[in-house]
C-alpha positions in Angstrom: -81.3 32.4 -9.8 -79.8 33.2 -6.4 -76.1 34.0 -6.4 -74.1 33.0 -3.4 -71.0 34.7 -2.1 -68.3 32.0 -2.5 -66.4 33.2 0.5 -69.5 33.1 2.7 -70.3 29.6 1.6 -66.8 28.4 2.4 -66.9 30.1 5.8 -70.2 28.4 6.5 -68.9 25.1 5.4 -65.9 25.5 7.7 -68.1 26.3 10.6 -70.3 23.2 9.9 -67.2 21.0 9.7 -65.6 22.3 12.8 -68.8 22.8 14.9 -68.7 20.9 18.2 -72.3 19.7 18.2 -72.3 17.2 15.3 -74.5 14.3 16.1 -72.2 11.9 14.3 -69.2 12.4 16.5 -70.2 9.9 19.1 -67.6 7.2 18.5 -64.2 8.9 18.5 -65.5 12.4 19.2 -63.8 13.7 16.1 -65.1 15.4 13.1 -66.8 13.3 10.5 -68.2 14.3 7.1 -69.6 10.9 6.2 -71.8 8.1 7.5 -69.0 5.6 7.8 -66.2 7.9 9.0 -68.6 8.9 11.8 -68.5 5.4 13.1 -64.8 5.1 13.5 -63.2 5.4 16.9 -59.4 5.7 16.4 -58.9 5.4 20.2 -59.8 1.7 20.2 -56.6 -0.1 20.9 -54.9 2.7 22.8 -56.0 1.8 26.3 -54.1 -0.7 28.5 -55.4 -4.3 28.9 -55.9 -4.8 32.6 -58.3 -7.7 33.0 -56.3 -10.6 34.3 -59.0 -13.1 33.2 -58.4 -12.1 29.6 -54.7 -11.6 29.9 -54.3 -15.0 31.4 -51.9 -14.0 34.2 -51.1 -11.2 36.5 -48.5 -9.0 34.8 -45.6 -7.7 36.9 -46.1 -4.1 38.1 -43.7 -2.7 35.4 -45.3 -4.6 32.5 -47.8 -3.0 30.1 -49.3 -5.9 28.2 -48.7 -5.6 24.5 -52.3 -4.8 23.7 -53.4 -2.6 20.8 -50.3 -0.4 20.4 -52.1 1.8 17.9 -52.1 5.6 17.3 -55.2 7.9 17.4 -53.9 10.6 15.1 -54.5 11.7 11.5 -53.7 9.6 8.4 -55.2 8.9 5.0 -55.0 5.3 3.7 -51.5 3.9 3.4 -49.9 7.3 3.8 -46.4 8.5 4.4 -47.6 10.9 7.0 -49.3 9.6 10.1 -49.6 12.6 12.4 -50.3 11.6 16.0 -49.7 12.7 19.6 -46.8 11.4 21.6 -47.2 10.7 25.3 -44.2 8.3 25.7 -41.3 7.6 23.4 -40.4 3.9 22.8 -43.9 2.8 23.6 -45.2 1.2 20.4 -47.2 3.9 18.7 -46.0 6.5 21.1 -49.5 7.1 22.7 -50.8 5.4 25.8 -54.3 6.2 26.8 -53.5 6.2 30.5 -50.8 8.9 30.1 -51.6 12.5 31.1 -49.1 14.5 29.2 -48.4 15.2 25.5 -44.8 15.6 24.5 -45.3 16.4 20.8 -47.0 15.5 17.6 -45.0 13.2 15.3 -45.4 12.5 11.6 -44.7 8.8 11.0 -46.2 5.8 12.9 -46.9 2.1 12.8 -47.3 0.9 16.4 -44.0 -1.0 16.5 -41.4 0.9 18.7 -39.9 2.7 15.7 -40.7 5.7 13.5 -42.5 8.7 15.2 -40.3 11.2 13.4 -40.2 15.0 13.4 -42.0 15.9 16.6 -43.6 19.3 16.8 -45.3 21.1 19.8 -46.7 24.5 20.2 -45.0 26.3 23.1 -46.4 29.4 24.8 -44.5 32.3 26.5 -42.9 31.3 29.7 -42.8 27.5 29.1 -39.5 25.9 30.0 -37.6 22.7 29.1 -38.6 19.8 29.2 -41.5 20.9 27.0 -44.8 19.0 27.5 -48.4 19.7 28.6 -51.1 17.9 30.4 -54.3 17.1 28.7 -57.6 15.3 29.4 -59.6 12.9 27.2 -62.7 15.0 27.5 -60.9 17.7 25.5 -59.6 15.3 22.9 -61.2 14.1 19.7 -60.3 11.9 16.8 -61.7 10.6 13.5 -60.3 9.5 10.2 -57.9 12.2 9.0 -58.4 14.3 12.1 -57.1 14.8 15.6 -57.8 17.5 18.2 -56.7 18.2 21.8 -56.5 21.0 24.2 -53.1 21.4 25.9 -54.1 22.4 29.4 -50.7 23.7 30.7 -50.0 25.6 27.6 -53.6 26.9 26.9 -53.3 25.9 23.3 -56.0 24.3 21.1 -54.4 21.9 18.6 -56.1 20.6 15.5 -54.3 18.2 13.1 -55.1 16.8 9.7 -53.0 15.3 6.9 -52.6 14.2 3.3 -50.5 11.4 1.8 -47.2 13.2 2.5 -48.1 16.3 4.5 -49.4 17.3 7.9 -51.4 20.4 8.8 -51.2 21.7 12.3 -53.4 24.5 13.7 -52.5 26.0 17.0 -54.8 28.5 18.7 -52.9 30.1 21.6 -54.7 31.8 24.4 -51.7 34.2 24.8 -50.6 35.5 21.4 -47.3 36.9 22.7 -44.0 35.2 22.3 -45.4 32.1 20.6 -43.1 29.3 19.6 -43.2 26.0 17.8 -40.8 23.2 19.1 -39.1 21.1 16.5 -38.0 18.3 18.9 -35.6 16.8 16.4 -33.4 15.0 18.8 -36.2 12.6 19.7 -38.1 9.8 17.9 -39.1 6.3 18.7 -35.7 5.2 17.5 -32.4 6.7 18.7 -31.7 9.9 16.7 -28.3 9.9 15.2 -28.3 13.3 13.5 -30.6 16.2 12.6 -30.6 19.6 11.1 -32.9 22.6 10.7 -32.5 25.9 9.0 -34.8 28.9 8.2 -36.1 29.3 4.6 -37.2 32.8 3.9 -39.5 34.7 6.3 -41.9 31.9 7.4 -40.5 28.4 6.6 -37.9 26.0 8.0 -36.4 22.8 6.5 -34.1 20.1 7.6 -33.9 16.4 8.3 -33.9 13.8 11.0 -31.8 10.6 10.8 -32.5 7.5 12.9 -30.3 4.6 11.9 -30.4 4.1 8.2 -33.5 6.2 7.7 -33.2 9.9 6.9 -36.4 11.9 6.7 -36.4 15.4 5.2 -39.0 18.0 5.9 -40.2 21.4 4.7 -42.5 23.4 7.0 -44.3 26.6 6.2 -45.8 28.7 9.0 -48.7 31.1 8.6 -46.9 33.8 10.6 -43.4 35.3 10.1 -40.5 33.8 12.0 -38.7 36.1 14.5 -35.8 33.8 15.1 -34.6 30.2 15.3 -33.1 29.0 18.6 -31.2 25.7 18.3 -30.1 23.7 21.3 -27.5 20.9 20.9 -27.6 20.8 17.2 -27.5 17.3 15.6 -27.4 15.6 18.9 -29.9 13.1 20.4 -32.0 15.1 22.8 -31.4 18.4 21.1 -34.2 20.6 19.7 -35.0 23.8 18.0 -37.6 26.5 18.8 -39.1 28.5 16.0 -40.0 31.9 17.5 -43.0 33.6 15.9 -43.2 37.4 15.5 -45.8 39.1 17.6 -48.5 41.2 16.0 -51.3 38.9 15.0 -54.0 37.0 16.9 -54.8 34.3 14.3 -54.2 30.7 14.9 -50.7 29.5 13.9 -50.8 27.1 11.1 -47.9 24.8 10.3 -48.0 23.0 6.9 -45.3 20.4 6.8 -44.3 17.8 4.2 -42.0 14.9 4.5 -39.7 13.2 1.9 -37.3 10.3 2.2 -35.3 11.8 -0.7 -34.7 15.5 -0.2 -35.8 18.8 1.2 -36.6 19.9 -2.4 -39.0 16.9 -2.8 -40.6 17.7 0.5 -41.3 21.3 -0.6 -42.7 19.9 -3.9 -44.9 17.5 -1.9 -46.3 20.4 0.1 -47.0 22.5 -2.9 -48.8 19.7 -4.7 -50.9 18.3 -1.8 -51.6 21.3 0.4 -50.6 24.6 -1.3 -53.1 27.3 -0.2 -55.7 24.9 1.3 -56.7 25.6 4.9 -57.0 22.9 7.5 -60.8 22.5 6.9 -60.3 21.8 3.2 -57.5 19.3 3.8 -59.5 17.5 6.4 -62.5 17.4 4.1 -60.5 15.8 1.3 -58.9 13.3 3.7 -62.3 12.4 5.3 -63.7 11.9 1.8 -60.9 9.4 1.0 -61.8 7.4 4.0 -65.6 7.6 3.3 -65.0 6.2 -0.2 -62.9 3.3 1.2 -65.1 2.5 4.2 -68.3 2.7 2.3 -67.2 -0.2 0.0 -68.4 -2.5 2.7 -71.9 -1.6 4.0 -73.5 -3.5 6.8 -77.1 -3.7 8.1 -78.6 -5.3 11.2 -75.8 -4.8 13.7 -76.1 -3.0 17.0 -74.3 0.4 17.5 -71.3 -1.2 19.3 -70.8 -3.7 16.4 -71.1 -1.0 13.8 -68.5 1.2 15.6 -66.2 -1.8 16.1 -66.5 -3.0 12.5 -65.7 0.3 10.9 -63.0 1.1 13.4 -61.3 -2.2 12.6 -61.8 -1.7 8.9 -60.2 1.8 9.2 -57.3 0.3 11.2 -56.6 -2.2 8.4 -55.6 0.4 5.9 -52.8 2.4 7.6 -49.9 0.1 6.8 -47.8 -0.5 4.6 -46.9 3.2 4.2 -46.1 5.2 1.1 -42.4 6.1 0.7 -42.2 7.8 -2.7 -42.8 11.4 -3.5 -45.2 13.2 -5.8 -42.6 13.0 -8.5 -42.3 9.2 -7.8 -38.7 9.4 -6.5 -37.8 7.2 -3.6 -34.6 5.8 -2.0 -34.2 2.1 -2.5 -32.6 -0.4 -0.2 -29.2 0.2 -1.7 -29.5 4.0 -0.8 -30.0 4.9 -4.5 -32.5 7.5 -5.5 -34.9 5.8 -8.0 -37.9 6.8 -10.0 -40.2 4.0 -11.2 -43.7 3.8 -12.7 -45.3 2.7 -9.4 -45.6 4.2 -5.9 -43.0 2.8 -3.5 -44.2 1.4 -0.2 -42.7 0.0 3.0 -42.4 -3.7 3.4 -45.6 -5.1 4.9 -45.5 -6.8 8.4 -45.6 -10.1 6.5 -45.4 -12.5 9.5 -48.4 -10.8 11.0 -50.6 -9.6 8.2 -50.2 -12.2 5.4 -52.8 -14.2 7.2 -55.7 -11.8 6.5 -54.9 -8.0 6.2 -53.0 -8.3 2.9 -55.9 -10.3 1.5 -58.3 -7.5 2.5 -55.9 -5.0 1.0 -55.9 -7.0 -2.3 -59.7 -7.0 -2.5 -60.3 -3.4 -1.5 -57.2 -1.7 -2.9 -55.8 -3.8 -5.7 -53.7 -0.8 -7.1 -52.0 -0.3 -3.8 -51.4 -4.1 -3.6 -49.8 -4.1 -7.0 -47.5 -1.2 -6.1 -46.6 -2.9 -2.8 -45.6 -6.0 -4.6 -43.5 -4.0 -7.1 -41.8 -2.4 -4.1 -41.0 -5.8 -2.6 -39.6 -7.0 -6.0 -37.4 -3.9 -6.1 -36.0 -4.7 -2.7 -35.6 -8.4 -3.7 -33.6 -7.5 -6.8 -31.1 -5.6 -4.6 -30.8 -8.4 -2.0 -31.1 -11.4 -4.3 -34.1 -12.7 -2.2 -37.6 -11.5 -1.7 -37.6 -9.9 1.7 -39.5 -11.1 4.7 -40.7 -9.4 7.9 -39.7 -11.0 11.2 -40.1 -14.7 10.4 -41.2 -17.1 7.7 -41.3 -16.4 3.9 -44.8 -15.0 3.7 -44.2 -12.8 0.7 -44.7 -16.1 -1.1 -48.3 -16.2 0.2 -48.9 -12.5 -0.4 -47.7 -12.5 -4.0 -49.2 -15.9 -4.9 -52.5 -15.0 -3.3 -52.6 -11.6 -5.0 -51.7 -13.2 -8.4 -54.4 -15.9 -7.9 -56.9 -13.1 -7.2 -56.1 -11.4 -10.5 -53.6 -8.8 -9.4 -50.8 -9.0 -12.0 -49.6 -5.5 -12.7 -46.0 -6.2 -11.8 -43.2 -8.4 -13.0 -44.4 -11.8 -11.8 -41.6 -13.8 -13.4 -39.0 -11.7 -11.6 -41.0 -12.2 -8.3 -41.2 -15.9 -8.9 -37.5 -16.3 -9.6 -36.6 -14.4 -6.4 -39.1 -16.5 -4.4 -37.4 -19.6 -5.8 -34.2 -18.2 -4.4 -35.9 -17.9 -1.0 -37.1 -21.5 -1.2 -33.9 -23.2 -2.4 -30.9 -21.1 -1.6 -29.1 -20.8 1.8 -28.1 -17.3 3.1 -31.4 -15.5 2.3 -34.9 -15.2 3.6 -35.2 -18.8 4.9 -32.6 -19.7 7.6 -31.7 -23.4 7.7 -33.2 -24.0 4.2 -30.6 -26.6 3.3 -31.4 -28.7 6.4 -35.1 -28.2 5.7 -34.7 -29.5 2.2 -32.4 -32.4 3.3 -34.4 -33.6 6.3 -37.9 -32.3 5.6 -37.9 -30.2 8.8 -35.8 -27.6 10.5 -33.9 -29.2 13.4 -33.9 -27.7 16.8 -30.9 -27.2 19.0 -30.5 -29.5 22.0 -30.7 -27.0 24.9 -30.9 -27.9 28.5 -33.3 -26.0 30.7 -34.7 -23.6 28.1 -36.6 -20.5 29.2 -39.0 -18.2 27.4 -36.3 -16.0 26.0 -34.0 -18.8 24.9 -32.6 -18.1 21.4 -32.7 -21.1 19.2 -34.0 -22.2 15.7 -37.7 -22.0 16.3 -37.6 -25.2 14.3 -41.2 -26.3 14.6 -42.6 -22.9 13.5 -40.1 -22.6 10.7 -41.1 -26.1 9.4 -44.8 -25.3 9.5 -44.4 -21.9 7.9 -41.9 -23.1 5.3 -44.3 -25.9 4.4 -47.1 -23.4 4.0 -44.9 -21.1 1.9 -44.0 -24.0 -0.3 -47.7 -24.5 -0.9 -48.1 -20.9 -1.8 -45.2 -20.9 -4.2 -46.4 -24.2 -5.8 -49.6 -22.3 -6.8 -47.4 -19.8 -8.6 -45.3 -22.5 -10.1 -48.4 -24.1 -11.6 -49.7 -20.9 -13.0 -46.3 -20.3 -14.7 -46.1 -23.9 -16.0 -43.0 -24.8 -14.0 -43.8 -28.4 -13.5 -40.5 -29.4 -11.9 -40.7 -26.9 -9.1 -44.4 -27.4 -8.7 -44.1 -31.1 -8.1 -41.3 -30.6 -5.6 -43.0 -27.8 -3.7 -46.3 -29.7 -3.4 -44.3 -32.6 -1.9 -42.5 -30.1 0.5 -45.9 -28.6 1.5 -46.6 -31.9 3.4 -43.5 -31.4 5.6 -45.7 -30.1 8.4 -46.3 -33.8 9.2 -42.6 -34.3 10.0 -42.8 -32.4 13.2 -46.1 -34.0 14.4 -45.5 -36.3 17.3 -48.2 -38.9 17.3 -47.4 -40.0 20.8 -48.3 -36.6 22.2 -50.4 -35.4 19.3 -48.5 -32.1 19.2 -46.2 -30.4 16.8 -42.9 -30.9 18.6 -39.3 -29.9 18.2 -37.0 -32.5 16.5 -33.3 -32.7 16.9 -30.9 -33.2 13.9 -30.7 -37.0 14.6 -34.5 -37.3 14.3 -35.3 -37.7 18.0 -37.8 -35.5 19.7 -36.8 -32.6 22.0 -37.0 -33.9 25.6 -38.3 -32.9 28.1 -41.4 -31.6 26.5 -44.0 -29.3 28.0 -46.7 -28.3 25.5 -48.0 -25.5 27.6 -44.8 -23.6 28.0 -44.4 -20.6 25.6 -41.1 -19.8 23.8 -40.0 -16.9 21.7 -37.6 -18.8 19.6 -37.1 -22.3 21.0 -39.1 -24.8 19.0 -41.8 -22.3 18.5 -42.0 -18.6 17.6 -43.9 -16.7 20.2 -46.1 -19.6 21.0 -46.4 -23.0 22.8 -47.1 -26.4 21.3 -50.9 -26.0 21.6 -50.9 -22.8 19.6 -49.1 -24.2 16.5 -50.5 -27.7 16.4 -53.5 -26.8 14.2 -51.6 -24.9 11.6 -51.7 -26.6 8.2 -54.1 -24.5 6.3 -52.9 -26.0 3.0 -53.9 -29.5 4.1 -56.4 -29.5 6.9 -57.9 -32.9 6.0 -54.4 -34.4 6.1 -53.9 -32.8 9.5 -57.1 -34.3 10.8 -55.8 -37.7 9.8 -52.6 -37.2 11.6 -54.6 -36.8 14.8 -56.3 -40.2 14.1 -59.4 -38.9 12.5 -62.4 -36.6 13.2 -63.2 -37.6 16.7 -59.7 -37.3 18.3 -59.1 -34.1 16.3 -62.4 -32.6 17.7 -61.5 -33.7 21.2 -58.1 -32.1 20.9 -59.7 -28.8 19.7 -62.2 -29.0 22.6 -59.3 -29.3 25.0 -57.4 -26.5 23.3 -60.2 -24.1 23.9 -60.9 -25.2 27.5 -57.6 -26.1 29.1 -56.7 -23.1 31.3 -53.6 -21.1 30.6 -51.0 -21.5 33.3 -50.9 -18.1 35.1 -47.2 -18.7 35.9 -46.3 -18.5 32.2 -45.8 -14.8 31.5 -44.7 -13.6 28.1 -44.8 -9.9 27.0 -46.8 -10.4 23.8 -48.8 -13.5 24.5 -52.2 -12.6 26.0 -55.9 -12.9 25.5 -56.7 -16.5 26.2 -59.6 -18.8 25.6 -58.2 -22.0 27.1 -54.8 -22.4 25.5 -55.9 -20.4 22.4 -54.2 -17.0 22.3 -56.0 -14.3 20.3 -53.5 -11.6 21.4 -50.8 -13.0 19.1 -50.9 -14.4 15.5 -49.6 -18.0 15.5 -53.0 -19.6 16.1 -55.4 -17.2 14.5 -56.6 -19.8 12.1 -57.4 -22.4 14.8 -61.0 -21.3 15.6 -62.0 -22.4 12.0 -60.6 -25.9 12.4 -63.9 -27.5 13.6 -65.2 -27.1 10.0 -62.9 -29.9 9.0 -64.8 -32.3 11.3 -68.1 -31.0 10.0 -68.8 -29.0 13.2 -69.1 -25.4 12.0 -71.3 -24.6 15.0 -68.4 -25.2 17.3 -66.2 -22.9 15.2 -68.9 -20.2 15.3 -69.2 -20.4 19.0 -65.5 -19.5 19.3 -65.5 -16.9 16.6 -68.4 -15.1 18.3 -66.7 -15.3 21.6 -63.6 -13.7 20.2 -65.5 -11.0 18.4 -67.4 -10.2 21.6 -64.7 -10.5 24.2 -61.3 -9.6 22.6 -62.0 -6.2 21.1 -63.2 -3.0 22.6 -62.8 -4.2 26.1 -62.0 -2.7 29.5 -63.7 0.1 31.4 -63.5 2.5 28.4 -64.1 -0.2 25.8 -60.9 0.9 24.2 -58.6 -2.0 24.9 -57.7 -5.0 22.7 -56.5 -8.4 23.7 -53.2 -8.1 21.9 -51.0 -6.0 19.7 -52.7 -4.9 16.4 -49.5 -5.6 14.5 -50.1 -3.2 11.6 -53.8 -4.2 11.2 -53.7 -8.0 11.5 -55.9 -8.1 14.6 -58.2 -5.6 13.1 -58.6 -7.5 9.8 -59.3 -10.7 11.7 -62.3 -8.9 13.2 -63.4 -7.5 9.8 -63.4 -11.0 8.2 -64.9 -12.6 11.3 -67.7 -10.1 11.4 -68.4 -10.4 7.7 -68.6 -14.2 7.7 -65.7 -14.8 5.3 -62.2 -15.7 6.3 -59.1 -16.4 4.1 -58.1 -19.6 5.9 -55.3 -20.2 3.4 -54.5 -16.7 2.2 -52.6 -17.9 -0.9 -55.7 -19.7 -2.2 -58.4 -17.6 -3.9 -61.2 -18.8 -1.6 -62.8 -18.0 1.7 -64.3 -20.2 4.4 -67.9 -19.1 5.1 -69.0 -18.4 8.7 -72.0 -16.6 10.1 -71.8 -12.8 9.8 -72.8 -10.8 12.9 -74.8 -8.6 10.5 -78.1 -9.5 8.9 -76.8 -8.2 5.5 -73.5 -7.2 4.1 -73.0 -5.4 0.8 -69.4 -5.4 -0.5 -68.6 -3.4 -3.6 -65.3 -4.2 -5.3 -62.9 -1.7 -6.9 -64.2 -2.9 -10.2 -67.8 -2.1 -9.2 -68.9 -5.7 -8.7 -71.2 -6.3 -5.7 -71.0 -9.2 -3.3 -73.9 -9.6 -0.9 -73.9 -11.7 2.2 -77.2 -12.4 4.0 -78.2 -14.1 7.2 -82.0 -14.0 6.7 -82.8 -16.1 9.8 -80.5 -14.1 12.1 -79.4 -17.2 14.0 -75.8 -18.2 14.8 -75.5 -21.8 13.8 -74.6 -22.5 10.1 -77.0 -25.0 8.4 -76.7 -24.3 4.6 -74.7 -22.1 2.3 -76.4 -20.9 -0.9 -74.4 -19.1 -3.6 -76.5 -17.2 -6.1 -79.5 -19.1 -5.0 -78.0 -22.6 -5.3 -77.0 -24.8 -2.4 -73.3 -25.6 -2.2 -71.8 -28.6 -0.5 -68.6 -26.8 0.3 -67.8 -24.5 3.2 -65.7 -22.4 0.9 -66.6 -19.9 -1.7 -64.3 -18.9 -4.6 -62.8 -15.5 -5.1 -64.6 -15.6 -8.5 -67.6 -14.2 -6.6 -65.6 -11.0 -6.1 -64.7 -10.9 -9.8 -68.2 -11.4 -11.0 -70.4 -10.3 -8.2 -73.1 -12.4 -6.5 -74.9 -13.4 -3.4 -74.2 -15.6 -0.5 -77.0 -16.7 1.7 -76.0 -18.2 5.1 -79.0 -20.2 6.3 -78.8 -20.5 10.1 -80.6 -22.3 12.8 
């Protein structure tokens, strides 16, 4: 038996991980240990959207269309730490592909103009304020749990990786004299209200950064001894600290840093538990393996290289948010500011208005344990506030919780969640504004405003009515499961309220005043942020009734007029004079760059024309993702993974049209075969043996089905879907 020197083996492994000639680095250029991580390109979504044909209008010179807004840095799934380069503060994710300078590397992210806490930057001898360095994309690499870049002005090679709560930086300076690490604590994507840093022993620093109500603690250990700590404008916005490193070694400088939303002591404990003595190569290997295990749950065959890269990049992007907020000891700070310790991991509130539609369904199938903890976290916040919280608009925790429950995820206090959701649905002063009027009238009245403009602030009465009606449907499912007949009957009745804002004379969902008259004048093409509609125009919300699509078809007068209206929807050109920051990516009036009409391409199914839906789905998959000269732009803001998850479901041939219901509409996958393994080890196979694009027949476990929907039971038990195409 041959005995190997353990240290030599580890050294060889490190060299193989960090070699620059790996064949599998094609997509994002970053390191990849596995087959599926090698296909991910974290830069997709970072480039600007410039094609005016896709945008729908010519943006003003000072406008960067809200496209992508994602970060390319290191994270593991649903982590507290998301370690990424900053090229511009207050710019969504802090990184814009067209920028040429890096300002630092921050440790939290989402892509939403907030977070980006605790910026660090290696600073060489002779560098002066303001600290920043130029870089080029040909010296930049990224893959799941890894980011690398060469800072040209500073002559420093930077490598980053991360764990759930920790980041690991490795800085290789060309000049090893007078090296420094900038802790740029006076800056974040939010205004910094306060910060602090102090030295701990010979080679560590600790402190905090506070932005608004959020206080983030850190503990950072350096591989080299600290010479001194220079602090400029302590505690002030714009202030910073320089950690000066003692001369005398030529090794790369490694910074191991942990965060905590509770205390410095917890951050130190997080670092010890998750990183300890591990080097960057080992931490990366563990992070990459986490991603490989997740991504490999869905395996596809028969796609081209671009489709494979796009699919796994979008699948990766779907599992970055919500983010962990509890420490290894399970402590967290609740919404009342109290330090708590519960028997679940505490997470941020999901971006419910965006991702209830698809991303949270994907999370529930792939990561049911995380889903359960997220719901427990939402209930925790709800107990403090008296209402289940929402994000931005609507009451879509109702859909998320009901849908998760219907899919068998029940490891939380469902009765408590249900009672709080009833508060949302019936009590004024909480999650649903104008709920009393909605209950009394069956719709949310709009204000009577003369000469409204895009930014007019009003009730968004049409969107609220449509969303509340859907949330009523979602809550009715839970009421039925919990044998609450009284509320079930009332909520089912209320779920039909979408019809109360449908104007048959124009065949649009239209704003209604308190006296029951329609808002006049009425331009169905004009987009509003809050007047009648939320970030949409009349076209974009007029096909939203996923709880009752047959009823919606009848409102239009039947199948033929409904089909004709859809045809016009997808072909009527967008008026290029209507410019809205986050409304872009048009196919006719359909806007893929924002969420309000993302269910509309599936609407042809309800007039028995699935081939027309498939034409639009394929067009969206082909033209709205990975676009632009670098193929790195998206048609709209990713919104914490909602756009990405739309791609995942669209590419797989299943979509949760009504996410509260445990069923999926079947479309034609872009792959010849899909093999989806659930967390319980059950396998769902989706096949398109003919390889054509028009749906003819659906077979489930060999038997033809008359429905376009398949039940979630297939994910519970395993099985095969054959999509027969022509």
